[in-house]
C-alpha positions in Angstrom: -2.8 -36.9 -25.4 -5.4 -35.3 -25.4 -7.2 -32.8 -28.1 -6.3 -29.3 -26.7 -8.8 -26.8 -27.0 -7.0 -23.9 -24.9 -6.6 -20.7 -26.4 -5.1 -18.1 -24.0 -6.1 -15.8 -21.0 -8.8 -13.3 -21.0 -8.9 -10.0 -17.8 -11.6 -10.7 -15.8 -11.9 -7.1 -14.9 -11.0 -5.4 -18.5 -11.2 -8.3 -21.2 -7.7 -8.0 -22.4 -6.6 -11.0 -24.3 -3.2 -12.4 -23.8 -1.8 -15.3 -26.0 -1.4 -18.8 -24.4 2.1 -18.5 -24.4 2.6 -16.0 -22.6 4.5 -15.5 -19.1 1.7 -12.6 -17.7 0.0 -13.8 -14.2 -2.2 -11.1 -14.0 -3.5 -8.2 -16.7 -0.6 -6.2 -18.0 -3.2 -3.2 -18.6 -5.0 -3.3 -15.3 -3.5 -6.0 -13.0 -7.0 -7.9 -13.4 -7.1 -11.7 -12.8 -6.7 -13.6 -16.0 -8.9 -16.3 -16.7 -8.0 -19.3 -18.9 -10.4 -19.4 -22.7 -11.0 -22.1 -24.6 -12.5 -23.1 -27.8 -16.0 -24.2 -26.5 -18.2 -23.7 -29.4 -15.5 -26.4 -31.6 -15.5 -28.9 -28.0 -19.5 -29.3 -27.9 -19.6 -30.7 -31.4 -17.2 -33.2 -30.0 -18.3 -33.8 -26.8 -21.6 -35.7 -25.9 -21.9 -35.5 -21.7 -19.5 -35.0 -18.5 -18.3 -38.6 -18.4 -17.1 -38.2 -22.0 -15.5 -34.9 -20.8 -13.1 -37.0 -18.3 -11.4 -38.0 -21.2 -8.1 -36.2 -20.9 -5.6 -39.1 -20.7 -4.9 -39.1 -17.1 -5.6 -39.4 -13.3 -7.1 -37.4 -11.0 -7.9 -33.7 -12.1 -5.9 -34.4 -15.3 -9.0 -36.3 -16.7 -9.9 -33.2 -17.4 -6.4 -32.1 -19.5 -9.3 -31.4 -23.0 -10.5 -28.5 -20.2 -7.3 -27.7 -19.1 -3.9 -25.8 -20.2 -1.7 -28.2 -22.3 1.4 -28.0 -20.2 4.2 -30.0 -21.4 4.6 -31.4 -18.2 1.8 -32.2 -15.6 2.9 -32.1 -12.0 0.8 -34.4 -9.8 0.8 -36.0 -6.8 -2.6 -37.4 -7.1 -4.9 -34.8 -6.9 -8.4 -35.0 -7.5 -10.8 -37.6 -7.5 -11.9 -36.6 -3.8 -14.9 -38.4 -2.7 -18.6 -36.6 -2.5 -19.8 -38.3 1.0 -23.6 -39.0 1.2 -24.5 -37.1 3.9 -28.2 -37.4 3.9 -29.2 -38.7 7.6 -27.1 -35.2 8.5 -28.9 -33.6 6.1 -32.7 -34.4 7.5 -31.4 -33.9 10.8 -30.6 -29.8 9.9 -33.7 -29.4 7.4 -32.1 -30.0 4.1 -32.5 -34.2 3.3 -30.5 -34.1 0.0 -27.1 -33.2 1.3 -23.7 -34.0 -0.2 -20.6 -33.4 1.1 -17.5 -32.9 -1.2 -14.6 -33.8 1.0 -11.2 -32.7 0.1 -9.2 -33.7 2.5 -8.3 -36.5 0.6 -6.2 -34.8 -1.3 -2.3 -34.7 -0.9 -1.4 -32.4 1.4 -4.9 -32.7 2.8 -6.9 -30.0 1.3 -8.6 -28.1 -2.3 -5.1 -26.2 -2.6 -3.4 -29.4 -3.9 -5.4 -29.3 -7.0 -4.4 -25.9 -8.2 -0.9 -25.9 -6.9 -0.8 -29.0 -9.3 -1.6 -26.9 -12.4 0.1 -23.6 -11.5 3.3 -25.4 -10.9 3.1 -27.6 -14.1 2.3 -23.6 -15.6 5.7 -22.7 -14.0 7.3 -25.8 -14.9 6.6 -25.1 -18.7 8.1 -21.3 -18.5 11.2 -22.1 -16.7 10.6 -20.1 -13.7 14.1 -20.4 -11.1 11.5 -20.0 -8.2 7.8 -20.1 -7.0 6.7 -17.4 -4.0 3.5 -17.8 -2.3 2.0 -16.1 0.5 -0.2 -18.2 2.3 -2.0 -18.5 5.7 -1.7 -22.3 5.8 -2.6 -24.7 3.7 -1.7 -22.9 -0.2 2.3 -23.1 0.7 1.7 -26.4 2.0 0.8 -27.1 -1.6 3.3 -24.8 -3.2 5.8 -26.3 -1.3 5.0 -30.6 -1.9 4.4 -29.6 -5.8 7.4 -27.4 -6.2 9.4 -30.8 -4.3 7.9 -33.2 -7.4 9.0 -30.5 -9.6 12.4 -29.7 -8.3 11.8 -26.0 -8.6 12.9 -24.2 -5.4 10.3 -22.4 -3.8 10.2 -19.4 -0.9 6.4 -19.6 1.3 5.9 -16.6 3.2 3.2 -17.1 6.2 1.7 -15.0 8.9 2.9 -15.9 12.6 -1.3 -16.6 13.4 -1.1 -20.1 11.0 -1.3 -23.3 12.5 1.4 -25.1 14.0 3.1 -27.2 12.4 3.0 -25.5 9.0 6.4 -23.8 8.5 7.9 -27.4 9.7 5.6 -29.5 7.0 6.6 -26.7 4.4 10.8 -26.8 5.1 10.1 -30.9 4.8 9.3 -30.0 1.2 12.9 -28.1 1.4 10.4 -24.4 1.1 12.2 -21.6 2.9 9.7 -19.9 5.0 9.2 -16.9 6.2 7.3 -16.1 9.4 5.7 -12.7 9.8 4.5 -11.0 12.5 0.6 -10.2 11.6 -2.2 -11.2 9.5 -1.6 -12.8 5.6 -1.6 -9.5 4.2 1.6 -8.8 6.3 3.2 -11.9 5.0 1.8 -11.2 1.0 3.8 -6.9 1.6 7.0 -9.2 2.5 6.7 -11.2 -0.2 6.1 -8.0 -2.5 9.1 -6.2 -0.8 11.8 -9.5 -1.5 10.6 -9.8 -5.4 10.1 -5.8 -6.4 8.1 -5.7 -10.2 9.3 -8.8 -11.3 6.8 -11.3 -10.3 7.7 -14.4 -12.2 6.7 -17.3 -10.0 4.7 -15.3 -7.7 1.9 -17.8 -7.2 -0.7 -15.4 -4.9 -4.2 -15.8 -5.5 -5.6 -14.4 -8.5 -2.1 -13.6 -9.3 -1.3 -16.6 -11.0 -4.2 -18.1 -13.5 -3.9 -21.8 -13.4 -4.8 -22.5 -10.2 -8.2 -21.4 -10.9 -8.1 -23.9 -13.1 -6.8 -27.2 -11.1 -9.8 -26.2 -9.0 -12.7 -25.6 -11.3 -12.1 -29.8 -11.6 -13.9 -30.1 -8.2 -17.1 -29.2 -10.0 -16.5 -31.6 -13.1 -16.4 -34.2 -10.2 -19.5 -33.2 -8.9 -21.3 -33.1 -12.1 -20.1 -36.5 -13.3 -22.4 -38.4 -9.9 -25.1 -35.8 -9.1 -26.4 -32.4 -10.1 -26.8 -30.0 -7.1 -29.3 -27.1 -6.7 -26.2 -25.2 -4.5 -22.7 -25.6 -3.6 -22.1 -24.5 -0.1 -18.0 -22.8 -0.4 -16.0 -21.1 2.3 -14.2 -18.1 1.1 -11.4 -16.1 1.6 -9.5 -14.9 -1.3 -12.4 -16.8 -3.5 -10.4 -19.0 -6.2 -12.7 -21.6 -5.1 -16.2 -19.6 -6.1 -14.8 -17.9 -9.1 -13.6 -22.0 -10.5 -17.1 -23.2 -9.5 -18.7 -20.3 -11.5 -16.2 -20.5 -14.2 -16.3 -25.1 -14.5 -20.5 -24.8 -14.7 -20.3 -21.6 -17.1 -18.1 -23.4 -19.5 -20.4 -26.9 -19.0 -23.6 -24.7 -19.7 -21.5 -23.2 -22.6 -21.0 -27.2 -24.2 -24.6 -28.5 -23.4 -23.4 -30.7 -20.7 -25.7 -29.5 -17.7 -29.1 -31.7 -17.0 -30.3 -29.1 -14.7 -29.6 -25.4 -14.2 -26.5 -24.4 -12.8 -26.2 -24.6 -9.2 -26.8 -21.9 -7.7 -23.3 -20.5 -5.3 -23.5 -19.9 -2.0 -20.4 -18.0 -0.5 -19.6 -18.4 3.5 -17.5 -16.4 5.7 -16.5 -15.9 9.4 -18.3 -12.6 10.8 -15.1 -11.7 11.9 -14.2 -11.0 8.5 -16.6 -10.8 6.1 -16.1 -8.3 3.3 -17.7 -10.2 0.8 -21.1 -10.5 2.6 -21.2 -7.1 3.4 -20.8 -6.3 -0.3 -23.2 -8.9 -1.2 -25.9 -7.7 1.5 -25.7 -3.9 0.4 -25.8 -4.8 -3.3 -22.5 -3.6 -4.2 -20.2 -4.3 -6.8 -16.9 -4.3 -5.1 -16.4 -5.3 -1.7 -14.2 -3.1 1.2 -11.3 -4.2 2.6 -12.5 -5.6 6.7 -10.6 -3.5 8.8 -10.2 -6.0 12.0 -10.5 -9.8 10.8 -10.4 -11.9 13.6 -11.8 -16.1 13.4 -10.2 -19.4 14.2 -10.7 -20.2 10.3 -7.6 -19.1 9.4 -8.1 -20.1 5.6 -11.2 -17.5 5.3 -9.5 -14.6 7.4 -8.7 -12.6 4.1 -9.5 -9.4 4.7 -9.6 -8.5 0.5 -9.7 -10.1 -2.6 -8.5 -8.5 -5.4 -11.2 -10.6 -7.4 -14.0 -9.5 -5.3 -16.1 -7.7 -7.9 -15.5 -11.3 -9.9 -16.9 -13.5 -6.7 -19.9 -11.1 -6.2 -20.8 -11.5 -10.1 -20.7 -15.2 -9.6 -22.7 -15.1 -6.4 -25.7 -13.0 -8.5 -24.9 -14.8 -12.1 -25.6 -18.1 -10.0 -28.6 -16.6 -8.3 -26.7 -17.7 -5.0 -26.8 -15.7 -1.9 -23.9 -15.3 0.9 -24.0 -15.8 4.6 -21.3 -14.8 8.0 -21.3 -17.5 10.5 -20.1 -16.8 14.3 -16.9 -18.8 15.8 -18.9 -20.6 18.1 -21.2 -21.9 15.8 -17.5 -22.5 13.2 -16.4 -25.1 16.4 -19.9 -26.7 17.1 -20.1 -27.8 13.4 -16.5 -29.1 13.9 -17.7 -31.2 16.4 -21.1 -32.2 15.1 -19.9 -33.1 11.9 -16.9 -35.7 13.6 -20.2 -36.5 15.9 -22.5 -37.4 13.6 -20.9 -37.8 10.6 -17.2 -39.3 11.6 -15.5 -36.0 9.6 -12.3 -33.9 11.2 -13.2 -31.1 9.2 -11.4 -27.7 8.8 -12.4 -24.7 10.4 -13.5 -23.6 7.0 -14.9 -26.8 6.2 -17.2 -26.4 9.4 -18.3 -22.8 8.6 -19.3 -23.7 5.1 -21.7 -26.5 7.2 -22.7 -23.7 9.5 -23.2 -21.7 6.5 -25.4 -24.1 5.0 -27.5 -24.5 8.1 -28.1 -20.9 8.4 -29.7 -20.4 4.8 -31.7 -23.2 5.8 -32.9 -21.6 8.8 -33.6 -18.4 7.1 -35.6 -20.0 4.6 -32.7 -18.8 1.5 -32.1 -22.6 0.9 -35.1 -24.7 0.9 -35.9 -28.2 2.2 -36.6 -29.5 -1.2 -32.8 -28.6 -2.6 -29.9 -30.8 -3.0 -26.8 -29.4 -1.3 -22.9 -30.0 -1.8 -20.9 -28.6 0.9 -17.5 -28.5 0.2 -15.1 -29.5 2.9 -11.9 -27.9 1.8 -9.2 -29.1 3.8 -9.4 -31.4 6.7 -9.0 -30.7 10.5 -5.9 -32.4 11.5 -3.4 -29.3 11.4 -5.9 -27.3 13.6 -4.6 -28.8 16.7 -6.5 -26.3 18.7 -9.4 -27.9 17.8 -8.6 -31.2 19.9 -7.9 -29.3 23.0 -11.7 -29.7 24.5 -11.0 -33.2 24.1 -7.3 -33.4 25.9 -7.2 -35.4 29.1 
């Protein structure tokens, strides 16, 4: 078994320390997001490089078990080790010759959510919860349902009525109870909260469970094993992925394992739902909820994040940027990545690509930059993307 350097949790808002064995899902003092803490000073004396970091004694994300909590049982469906695609041919055509695409569609259930749910459900299994709950616009619910099936933990998924076709049916295939709620993701979250009340045991909502970030940060470790990028461009709704990248690179920096400076983080949202972009452009530390979220990219149709302050901090501390793109740009990105690269990406992945193009046009990302765009999911579940090609 790998050595455990895990020490517990710390609130990302008020700094309160929470013991490692606690069942707390959020800060007991301020309800802020909890982040896992490790003894990096001790680890630095023992780990020499990123490949030696990947010595956790397991496949996929579990190769990095030294920088994950020590779960008694690792619930796994083979998540992680997704391809980093050499996209320099495409990059040259848009003025970013050193372009790579991290394709998270290769994960179980087809998205990067598998990484976070593998870690989160492993924690739930350790805690002995009787049922798991999540509100989801699609991919998180699918991932939770699948991993709960693997762990033999009953689960309930609350999805908004505008969730892509087939999500509810696939969740039920995995044995989940599914509630379809009229409206958008916040409406699904309210329905969940009304059901569970004050007992939050088993709820794995965004930033109301500390280990989804831990699973997702392994994306950064995998990228850094292969290349050291100048920029990482990521589509953002609730923001666990952005915080995960920021946290992972902070840990790598503290361990002395970065070969180049920490990459800059670029957050991409839709023009129809861009609370973080608006806050960043206005120089604010918090983001106001978006009043009428509208976008074809359901995964980033999130009017507000519980970790908005952390996300904005991650952008600024990394020297990054934020950009909003139109739905037309997103759909163009889907078509372009399919036609020019052979990738059928999700609207969210296409948003990240469209955001890169915008940031490159504006001169924020220079032609000399080495850039990784993250495609968070595959496009097959978004049936409407194929409508123009039906005969």
